[in-house]
C-alpha positions in Angstrom: 7.5 72.3 31.3 9.1 70.4 28.5 7.0 68.4 26.0 8.2 65.2 24.4 7.9 64.9 20.7 7.4 61.7 18.9 9.4 61.0 15.8 8.2 58.4 13.4 10.9 55.8 12.8 11.2 54.8 9.2 11.1 51.2 8.5 13.5 50.1 5.9 13.0 47.0 3.9 15.5 45.2 1.9 14.7 43.4 -1.2 16.8 40.6 -2.5 17.8 41.1 -6.0 18.5 38.4 -8.6 22.2 38.8 -8.0 21.9 38.3 -4.3 19.8 35.1 -4.8 22.4 33.8 -7.2 25.1 34.6 -4.8 23.5 32.7 -2.0 22.8 29.8 -4.3 26.5 29.6 -5.2 27.4 29.4 -1.5 25.4 26.2 -0.9 27.2 23.1 -2.1 25.6 21.3 -5.0 24.0 18.0 -4.3 25.7 15.0 -5.8 23.8 13.5 -8.7 21.8 10.4 -7.8 23.6 7.3 -9.0 21.5 4.9 -11.0 21.0 1.5 -9.5 21.6 -1.4 -11.8 18.3 -2.8 -13.2 17.2 -6.0 -11.5 17.5 -9.1 -13.7 14.2 -10.2 -15.1 13.5 -13.9 -14.8 10.8 -15.7 -16.6 8.9 -17.6 -14.0 6.7 -20.5 -15.0 3.1 -20.5 -13.6 4.1 -23.3 -11.2 7.0 -21.3 -9.7 5.1 -18.2 -8.9 3.8 -17.9 -5.3 0.0 -17.7 -5.0 -1.6 -14.8 -3.1 -3.9 -15.4 -0.2 -7.0 -14.4 -2.3 -6.0 -16.6 -5.2 -5.5 -19.5 -2.8 -8.8 -18.8 -1.1 -10.6 -18.8 -4.5 -8.9 -22.2 -5.3 -10.0 -23.7 -2.0 -13.5 -22.4 -2.4 -13.6 -23.9 -5.9 -12.6 -27.3 -4.5 -15.2 -27.1 -1.8 -18.9 -27.8 -2.3 -20.0 -25.7 0.7 -19.5 -22.2 1.9 -16.4 -21.7 4.1 -15.4 -19.2 6.7 -12.0 -17.5 6.6 -10.4 -19.6 9.4 -11.3 -22.8 7.6 -10.0 -21.5 4.3 -6.6 -20.6 5.9 -6.4 -24.1 7.4 -7.1 -25.8 4.1 -4.8 -23.5 2.2 -1.9 -24.3 4.5 -2.7 -28.1 4.5 -2.7 -28.2 0.7 0.4 -26.0 0.4 -1.3 -23.2 -1.6 -0.4 -20.4 0.8 1.0 -20.1 4.3 1.0 -17.1 6.6 4.3 -15.3 6.7 4.0 -15.2 10.5 1.0 -13.1 11.3 -1.1 -13.8 14.3 -4.5 -13.4 12.6 -4.2 -14.4 8.9 -7.9 -15.3 8.9 -8.9 -11.7 9.8 -6.7 -10.4 7.1 -8.2 -12.8 4.5 -11.7 -11.9 5.7 -11.0 -8.2 5.2 -9.4 -8.8 1.8 -12.4 -10.8 0.6 -14.9 -8.2 1.9 -12.8 -5.4 0.2 -12.8 -7.3 -3.1 -16.6 -7.7 -2.9 -17.1 -4.0 -2.2 -14.7 -2.7 -4.9 -15.5 -5.1 -7.7 -19.2 -5.7 -7.0 -20.7 -8.2 -9.3 -17.4 -8.9 -10.9 -15.9 -10.1 -7.7 -14.7 -13.8 -7.4 -16.4 -14.2 -4.0 -20.0 -14.0 -2.7 -21.0 -13.7 0.9 -23.3 -16.7 1.5 -24.0 -16.2 5.2 -22.6 -14.4 8.1 -18.8 -15.1 7.9 -19.3 -17.6 5.1 -18.1 -17.2 1.5 -18.6 -19.0 -1.8 -17.4 -18.4 -5.3 -19.3 -16.1 -7.6 -20.3 -18.2 -10.7 
């Protein structure tokens, strides 16, 4: 009877040397240098020319109002007075509400707004 003998196969590992890395780097084409874009022209805008943000317009509307307002009423008054108009969103009142709440939470006592009642806001004086 014949017996089978097992021979251990030697694993060979190859290490990349610095020259082989350099050789592969040379084979890849170099990326073109990013072209610098010309700087945008700076214009000096007067305070009347600059567009007002929704939060700034809400603060202005609340300052003119003697009573607390909800976000929907603020949006309507801002549009009527021309302070700010929605850029086409379906629920600008929800966006304004969330922005006011976020300012109250992040700035705390230094916030421009106070929550007077459920859904009602006033200015922090």
